[in-house]
PAZAPA-4460 file (N, C-alpha, C; in steps of 0.05 Angstrom, whole numbers, plus 32768, in hexadecimal, padded with zeros to 4 digits):
% residues 86
    n_x    n_y    n_z   ca_x   ca_y   ca_z    c_x    c_y    c_z   seq   type   mol
   8012   7FE8   8001   8001   8000   8001   8012   8019   8000     1      M     A
   800D   802A   7FEB   801C   8043   7FEA   8012   8058   7FFB     2      D     A
   8020   8066   800B   8018   807B   801C   8013   8092   800B     3      K     A
   7FFB   80A0   8014   7FF4   80B8   8006   7FFA   80D0   8018     4      K     A
   7FFC   80E6   800C   8001   8102   8019   7FED   8115   800E     5      Y     A
   7FE7   8129   8020   7FD2   813C   8018   7FD8   8157   801F     6      Y     A
   7FD2   816B   800E   7FD3   8187   8012   7FB9   818E   801A     7      V     A
   7FB6   819F   802F   7F9C   81A8   8039   7F9C   81C7   8042     8      Y     A
   7F85   81D0   803E   7F80   81EE   8045   7F6B   81EF   805A     9      I     A
   7F70   81FC   8071   7F5D   8200   8085   7F51   821C   8086    10      L     A
   7F3A   8221   808B   7F2D   823A   8090   7F2D   823E   80AF    11      L     A
   7F34   8256   80B6   7F36   825A   80D4   7F1F   826C   80DB    12      T     A
   7F1B   826E   80F7   7F07   8281   8102   7F0A   829E   80F9    13      E     A
   7F22   82A6   80F5   7F26   82C1   80ED   7F26   82C4   80CC    14      R     A
   7F1B   82B0   80C0   7F18   82B0   80A3   7F32   82B1   8096    15      N     A
   7F47   82A6   80A0   7F61   82A3   8092   7F64   8287   808B    16      T     A
   7F77   8282   8079   7F7D   8267   8070   7F96   825D   807A    17      L     A
   7F98   8243   807E   7FB1   8236   8086   7FB5   821F   8075    18      Y     A
   7FCE   821B   8069   7FD3   8205   8055   7FE9   81F5   8062    19      C     A
   7FE5   81DA   8060   7FFA   81C8   8068   7FF9   81AE   8059    20      G     A
   800B   819B   8061   8009   8180   8054   800B   816C   806B    21      Y     A
   8000   8154   8064   8001   813E   8079   7FFB   8122   806B    22      T     A
   7FFD   810D   8079   7FF5   80F3   806F   7FDB   80EA   8079    23      D     A
   7FCD   80FB   808B   7FB2   80F6   8098   7FA5   8110   809D    24      D     A
   7F93   8119   808B   7F88   8135   808B   7F76   8138   80A6    25      V     A
   7F66   8123   80AC   7F54   8126   80C1   7F63   8126   80DD    26      M     A
   7F77   8115   80DF   7F87   8116   80F7   7F95   8130   80FB    27      Q     A
   7F9F   813B   80E5   7FAC   8154   80E7   7F9B   8169   80EE    28      R     A
   7F82   8169   80E1   7F6E   817E   80E8   7F68   817C   8107    29      F     A
   7F65   8165   8113   7F5F   8164   812E   7F76   8170   813F    30      E     A
   7F90   816C   8137   7FA5   8177   8145   7FA4   8193   8142    31      K     A
   7FA0   81A0   812A   7F9C   81BC   8128   7F87   81C6   813B    32      H     A
   7F70   81BA   813A   7F5A   81C4   814D   7F62   81C3   816B    33      K     A
   7F74   81B0   8173   7F7D   81AE   818D   7F93   81C3   8193    34      L     A
   7F9E   81CC   817E   7FB5   81E1   8181   7FD0   81D5   8185    35      G     A
   7FD3   81BD   8179   7FEC   81B0   817D   7FF9   81A9   8162    36      I     A
   7FF0   81B3   814D   7FFA   81AD   8132   800C   81C4   8128    37      A     A
   8003   81DD   812B   8014   81F3   8120   800F   820D   8130    38      A     A
   8023   821B   8131   8022   8236   8142   800B   8248   8136    39      K     A
   800A   8249   811B   7FF6   825A   8110   7FD9   8252   8117    40      Y     A
   7FD4   8239   8118   7FB8   8230   811F   7FB2   822F   813D    41      T     A
   7FC7   8236   814C   7FC0   8237   8169   7FB5   8253   816E    42      R     A
   7FBD   8267   815E   7FB2   8282   8162   7F9A   8284   8150    43      A     A
   7F97   8276   8139   7F82   827A   8125   7F73   825E   8122    44      N     A
   7F62   825B   8134   7F53   823E   8135   7F47   8238   811B    45      K     A
   7F4E   821F   8113   7F40   8217   80F9   7F23   820D   80FF    46      P     A
   7F11   8213   80EA   7EF7   820C   80EC   7EEF   81F5   80D9    47      V     A
   7EFE   81F5   80C1   7EF6   81E0   80AE   7F0E   81DC   8099    48      K     A
   7F0D   81C6   808D   7F20   81BD   8078   7F11   81C8   805E    49      I     A
   7F1E   81DA   8050   7F10   81E3   8037   7F1C   81D7   801E    50      V     A
   7F34   81CB   8020   7F41   81C2   8007   7F54   81A9   8010    51      Y     A
   7F51   8195   8000   7F67   817E   8001   7F6E   8176   7FE5    52      T     A
   7F86   816C   7FE3   7F90   8161   7FC9   7FA3   8149   7FD1    53      K     A
   7F9F   8133   7FC4   7FB0   811C   7FC8   7FC8   8119   7FB6    54      E     A
   7FDE   810F   7FC4   7FF7   810D   7FB4   8002   80F0   7FBB    55      F     A
   8014   80E7   7FA8   8020   80CD   7FAE   803A   80CF   7FBC    56      N     A
   8045   80E5   7FC0   805D   80E9   7FCF   805E   8101   7FE2    57      S     A
   806E   8100   7FF9   8071   8118   8006   807B   812F   7FFB    58      K     A
   808F   8128   7FEA   809C   813E   7FDC   8088   814E   7FC7    59      S     A
   8078   813F   7FBC   8063   814D   7FAB   8050   815E   7FBB    60      E     A
   8047   8152   7FD2   8036   8163   7FE5   8045   817B   7FEE    61      A     A
   805D   8179   7FF5   806C   8190   7FFF   806F   81A6   7FEA    62      M     A
   8073   819C   7FD1   8077   81B1   7FBB   805B   81C0   7FB6    63      R     A
   8046   81B0   7FB7   802C   81BD   7FB5   8025   81D1   7FCC    64      E     A
   802B   81C9   7FE4   8026   81D9   7FFB   8036   81F4   7FF7    65      E     A
   8050   81F1   7FF0   8060   8209   7FEB   8052   821C   7FD5    66      Y     A
   804A   8210   7FC0   803E   821E   7FA9   8025   822D   7FB4    67      R     A
   8013   821E   7FC2   7FFA   822C   7FCC   8001   8241   7FE0    68      I     A
   8014   823D   7FF1   801B   8253   8003   8025   826C   7FF7    69      K     A
   802E   826A   7FDF   8038   8282   7FCF   8021   828E   7FC0    70      R     A
   800A   8283   7FBF   7FF3   828F   7FB3   7FE7   82A6   7FC3    71      L     A
   7FDA   82B9   7FB6   7FCD   82CD   7FC2   7FB2   82C3   7FCF    72      S     A
   7FA6   82CF   7FE0   7F8B   82C8   7FEE   7F77   82C3   7FD7    73      R     A
   7F78   82D5   7FC3   7F63   82D3   7FAD   7F68   82B7   7F9E    74      K     A
   7F80   82B3   7F97   7F88   829B   7F89   7F82   8281   7F99    75      E     A
   7F85   8283   7FB5   7F7E   826D   7FC5   7F62   8269   7FC5    76      K     A
   7F51   827E   7FC8   7F34   827C   7FC6   7F2C   8270   7FAE    77      D     A
   7F39   8277   7F96   7F2F   826B   7F7C   7F36   824C   7F7D    78      E     A
   7F4C   8245   7F86   7F53   8228   7F88   7F40   821A   7F98    79      L     A
   7F3A   8226   7FAF   7F26   8218   7FC1   7F0B   8216   7FB4    80      I     A
   7F01   822A   7FA6   7EE7   822A   7F99   7EE4   8215   7F83    81      K     A
   7EFB   820C   7F7B   7EFC   81F7   7F65   7EF5   81DB   7F72    82      K     A
   7EF5   81D9   7F8C   7EF0   81BF   7F98   7ED5   81BD   7FA4    83      T     A
   7ECD   81A6   7FAB   7EB2   81A0   7FB2   7EAE   81A9   7FD3    84      I     A
   7EC3   81A7   7FE3   7EC0   81AC   7FFF   7EC1   81C9   800A    85      N     A
   7EBB   81DC   7FF9   7EBC   81F9   8002   7EA3   8204   7FFD    86      Y     A
***
């Protein structure tokens, strides 16, 4: 069984976006909600996952995370709107 990796974007209570990568989106989201996953989400509580994309390798997911983090908010919103879960 090949391990999958995911890039995800979270919407926070302050209407900001947080992007990350993981091998288990729901587990990572729970850690973000508990305030133990990232410094940013300790101060900006996540309310929902608004985007996910699956990759076959960690390096692919990391490259996509880097690409997304460099997008403007408008570009991130457009990316999210193209998916079902927003």
